[in-house]
N, C-alpha and C positions, 0 to 999 in steps of 0.2 A: 504611146497607144500607154501606159500607167495612168498618165495623166487626166485623154480620156475619160477612160473610165471612170477615174474620180468623179471627173468634174458630170459625165452619166450620172451616180451618186447620186450626186448631192448637189445635182443643180448647176444653171451658169453664173447662178448671180452673187451665192454661198461662196463659190469658188472663188471668182473672180475677189467676193467680200471677205474669203484666206491668206488671199495671194498679200489684196491689201496692206493687211496685218501683218505680212510677215513684213513686208518691204517696211513699213515701221516701226516695227522694231528693232529689224535689220540700223534706219538708216537716220531718225527721227528722234535730237539727240532729247533732255533735258527740258522745261519748259524757260528756265532761266539763260541757261542758253542761247535758247531759238531766239528771249528777250536782248541777248547779246551780238548775236549776228543780228539781227534785224537793226538795232539802232547802227552800228558800224555801214549794211546797206543802206542804212536813210540815210546816213552826213556824207555818204560817196556824192545819193541826188543830193545830197540839198547843194554839195557845192558842184556840180556836175551840169545839171539841168537849175535847180533853185540859182548859180547866178555868187549863192557864198564864198567869203575867203574860205582856207582853211580853221583861223582868229575865231573866223565870226560865225560859223557854222559850232564851235569848240565852246561861243559864246553862245546863243545861244539856246544847247542842249543843256551848259552852268544855267541858263534862267527856267527854265524848266523842269529842270530836276524837283524838288521840291517842292510845288505846286501842287500836287495829290496829296499831303499826306491829311488833308480833310476826307476824301475819297477812300484816300486809305482807311482810313479809322473803319469811314462805316460801310468798309465791304467788311474792315476784321470782326465789326462788332455784328454783325448781320448775318458771317460762319456760328461765335462763338455762342449763340444765341438760340442760332437753328437746331446747332449741339446741346445745349443745355433744356427743348422744352422736349427733342429726339428721343433719350434719354431717360427723360422725368418717372417714376414709377407708374402714373397712371399711364401714359401709353404703354410703355411694358404693359402689364398686366390689361390692356385693350387691345395687347400683339397678340398672345395666347388664346384669346375670344375670336377673334378673326381665325387666327388661324385654320380652328377646329369649324368653322363652317361649313366649310367642302367634303364636299363624299369624298371619302380618300376613292373610293373605286369606280373614281372621274377622273382625273385628272386634269381635261380643261378648265375643271370648276377652279383649283389651283393657281396653274395660267391666269384665269382671268382672272382672280384676286389681285395675285399680286403687281400684274399691269395696271387694276385702278385705286392698287394705291399707290405705288412708283408715277402714276400720272398727276392725280389727284392731289398729291403733298406736290410732287415737281413743281404743280401749276404757285403754290401757297409759295413758296422757298425751296431751291435750287437744293442747300444744302442743307435742310432741315428732308427734304427726299434724299440726298443722295443718304445724311445716318439713319434716317427712318427703314429703307427699304433693304440697308448693311441687316438694322437690328433685326426686323420682320424677317428677313430670307429664316436664317434656323428654324422657327414656329415654322413656314409653312413645307420648309422638309421635312420637317420631321413630325407635323398632324396629315400631311398628303405623300406617301414613299413616293404611288407609282410615275407619280409625275413627273417629266424627266427634267434634271438640276441644270441643266445647262440654260435650256431655253428658260426654265424660270431666274436664272442668271440674269438673262437678255433680257425679261420681264421686267426684273426690279429696276433694269439702265433707261426704262423704255422714257419714262417724262422727261429726262433730259434733251433728248433729244426728238422732240413734240408740240412739249405743250410748259417748257419752264417759260424762255424771254417775250411767249408772249402771256405769262400770268405775275401772280403778284412780282413777283421779284428782281422782270425784267431788269438789269439796270442800266440799257438804256434809258426809256421810257422816264426811271426813276432819274436818270443823270439830269436829267432835260429840263424836270420835276420840278427838283430839289434850289432851293433857293442858293445864290451864291455861287454854282456849281464851276468851274473849270474851261466849259464853254463860253456863258454869260461876262466872265471875268476878264475871257480876251476878249471879245466880240463877237464869234461865231453864233451867236443867240443875239436879237438886239431884247427879249424879252422867255417867259419864263411858262412851256409846255405844260401845260395841268396833265393829268392822269385822263383825264377823260375826253380829253384827240385823241389818247394811244390804245392805253388797255383797254380802255374802258369804255371805245366806240363800239358801232355793230359789228363794226367789220372783223375787230380783232375776238369779239365776245362770238363770233362765229366763226370766224377762225382755228382759233383754240377746243370749241368741240367739235370740231368735226376732224383736225386733226389726232387730238383725245380719240376719237369712236374710230378711226383711220386703224389709228398705229394700233391701241386693243383686238379691234376686228383683223388685224394683219399677225402679230404673234398669236392669238386663239386657233388661225387655222394651219400654222405652222407647226400645233400636237403634233406629235410623229405616233406610233403605230407604238402598240404596248412594249411588240418584240424588239424593237429600231429605239424604244429609251431608254436613256439611259439614268439610273438610279441609286440610289443612295441605301444603305443597311442604316438600322435602327444608331447603331453604333458612331456609323460617321455624321451619322443626321446631328446627333451627339453630342458631336465633337467642336461641333458649329457654334454650337447653343456661346452666346457673348456672354459674359461675366459681365455684370453692373458692374460700373467704378464710381457708386451713388455713395453718397457718407452714410452710413447710419448711424442712428444717435443711438450717444450711450445711456446704458441701466443708470448709469451713477456719473452726476456731473458733481462741477463745483458752478464758483456763483456766475464767473462770466463763462463757463458753457453754457448755460442757462440761457443767458444773454446771447448768447452767442446761434442757438436754434430756436428763440425765440421766435414764433411764425407772424409776433404781430408788426413783427418788422416788413418782412412780404408783404403780409398784407397797406402799407403803411405807405412803401415805396407803389406796387404798384395801382393799389385803386386812387394813388395825385397823377398817373399818369393815365390809366384807363380815361378818369377824368379832364386833364386838360387837353384830350385827344379831342373826346367828346364836346368842347368848349368849343375847341376849333376846327372842327366837322361844322359845327355849329353856326359857325360866325363863315365861313372859305365854301362850305359843302366840300363833301367825299375827296370828287376830284382833284379838292387844287390845297388838300389835304393830304395826301395820299402818297407820300416823299421820304425819301431814303431816313429819314430822321425819322420821320415816326410812324417807319413798319419796324424800322429795329425797337422803337418803346414798344410796339407790342407786342414782337416777340420778347423783350425786356420783362415784361407784365407777367407776360403768359408762363415763364418760365419760374418767373415767381413761385406765381402761384403753385402752377403746376409741382413745382416740388415742395412746396410748403412751408419747409424747414431752410433757413437761412444759410448753412453750412451744407447741406446737400445740394443747393442750386451753386453755390461758391467751388466745389470740388467739383462737378460736371462746367463749370467755365474754364475752369483749367483744365480738365482735361482736356477739351474744342478746343483752347488756344493753339499746341500743341500741331493743330490742322487747319491752321493761320499762315505759318511761314511764305508757304506759295508769293503770298499776298506785297505782306509786309517787303519780302527783297525783290520780286519784283515790279511793284509800281513805284519804286522811282525811278526804272528801266523807261518806261512806257511816257513816263511824264516828262519825260528827256528827249524822247521823241514828238511827245506833243510840242516843245518847245519847239526843236531842228522844222516842225512844219508852219509854226505860226510864226516861231522870228526869221525868220526866214522865206523865201519867193518860191518854195517849194511848194506849198502846199499852191498858192498860186495858179500853180504849176498843173498840180497833177485836177486840182478842178476843173483847169482849160480845157484837162486829158480826156477830161473824163465825160463833158459837155462835150466834146469832138464827136466821140463815139457817139452817142445817146440822144433817145430823143424823147419825150415829158413820158412817151405813154410806155416805152422802154426800158424806161429808165430805172421804177424798181428792179426788172428783174434784172437788169444787170449791177445793181445792187444787193440784189437778194444772192446772183450768183458771184460773184465777186469775195462778196463776204462768207460765204460756205466754202471760198475757198483756200482764205486766209484762214479764217478761222483751225483749218485742221493746223497749224502747224501754228496758232500760238489758238489752244483754246480756254479763252478766259471771254464772257464777251461785257466786262468792263472792259481789261486791255486792250483788247481790240479793240470796243469805239473812240479810247481816247485815240487813238492813231490817224483812223477813219473820220470822226466830227470833221475836224480841223480842214476836209478838204470834199467831202457827202455832204455834207449840208449846201456849203458854198453852190454846190454842181448842182443839185437840186434847184434852189429859188434863183439858178440864169434859167435851171428848164419850168423855170414855172409850178415845182412842183412843190412839194409842204418838209415844214419841215418834218410833223408828226407821219405820214405816208415813208418818207425817206426811211426812217427810227424805226418802221415796220417797218420794213423792207429787213436794212440789216441785220433784225432782231431774229426776223426766219432765217439767217441763213445762218448767222452765228448759231442757228441749234442744230441742222442735219443732218451736219458735217460732223458733231458729240458720238454718235455715234458708229462715224469710221474711226473716231480716233479716245484712244485705251484710257488718257491725263483721269476724266473723272469717272471714270468707271473705275477706281482703285481701289478705292474703300468697300465696295463688292466686289469683287474680282479677292481683294484679301481674305476679306469672310470670309471665300465660296472656295479660298484656296484654287483660283484657276485660274492662266492664262487667256488671256482678250482673245486669242482665234479658238476656245473654244468658245466664246460666241458668235464671234464678228460676222458668219455665216445667215443665223436671226437678221442683225443688226444689220450686216446690210441689203437685206429685205426690205426692213419697214422702210428705213434711209433711201431705195425705190422708189414706195411711192410717198415716202413726201416729199422726195425731189420732183415730181411729176405733179402732187395735189397740189402743192405749195405754186408752183409760176403757174398754174394754170387759176391760184387763187388772185394772185400778180397779175394778171390778165385785166384783172374789170376791178382792182383795190381804185378805189375814190382819189385821187394825184391832186385831190386839198382835203384832207381831210380836219 
């Protein structure tokens, strides 16, 4: 009886979301442990399904273990440079100005602002969005005390579940566009796939814009009545404010200090980076030039300019490195899984399985649902693509579905269940002092809308993008 009353109070979708969160927190271990467990499962499948001997499976795992060191460094840099840009003084000053724009008497405006900032920044860069929203949230809360705190936190997480993998930092599209990537080296891809065939296609651009509108509209519609809103006092909101760790320029400096702080170094390096990128764009076009390396190059240049002083930029990067240990420690394990898929017959068997259970028109939907489900346990777009690409791309080829179509179907699935998985919400939740269960009801409702919308979109996606 109590459960029924609780369901009626918060809505069936929200109740299901809270139940799912409780299950996750109780049973889903750390992501590194999941990577180890998945390695054991795949190794067993390589022996049982792929027909490999135990020694052959072990050798395949060893061969794959260090194949992704370049990719690991690329994604590590992406996180570090995004963090440096997000905590720069100009961005922090922008936060204060933006947070004061909504009318404090109209909490819906604050929710709208938080949702738009989350969505736009996630489209630009997923790591940048996580840091920006976690840093921006206290500004919004303090300036808009009547807004529901839980919904503001959910809105801050919105972009990671609606647009990030369809945006400029989408891991899978960037990987297949980057020269000498692991799929080219292993023979799974015969040529690079420029982002003009994935991220910058009309279909993906329309999808990303529509997903953004739907996500923002849903959270705005979820604003509770004033008497049911959970609000913070001024004192509580002030305690949320993050003190910037950006290095401050000292008043008295030795000659060596003057060299460390001279902004000319930043201008020289950032100018050279921007010029080299523009030259490459002129030579091959933006779509072909938009790779992981050039993406990081632009964030590197922006970080230098935003901090102005080299010492400030380096301090921010040093702080950002602390957030990258997960990638550094987990990617070798996923590289080992890729080795098990590639250097045994397991990848071929999984390819045949996907071909047998699907049709060309249905395959994008199958990829989407499969990727969304697996993302709940492997909440990393790059890591999961390492696992899935080795058999999804060949299966798509066998069914006559292009690599760009398979990649985008995967990318959309990778996003949806981010709203049901607390892994990437940790920075925001840490700042807010909340548990994922406090926002899960809102996130679950948004994910339900996104699931239906994406299924409809994939029913009409061109099979040859």
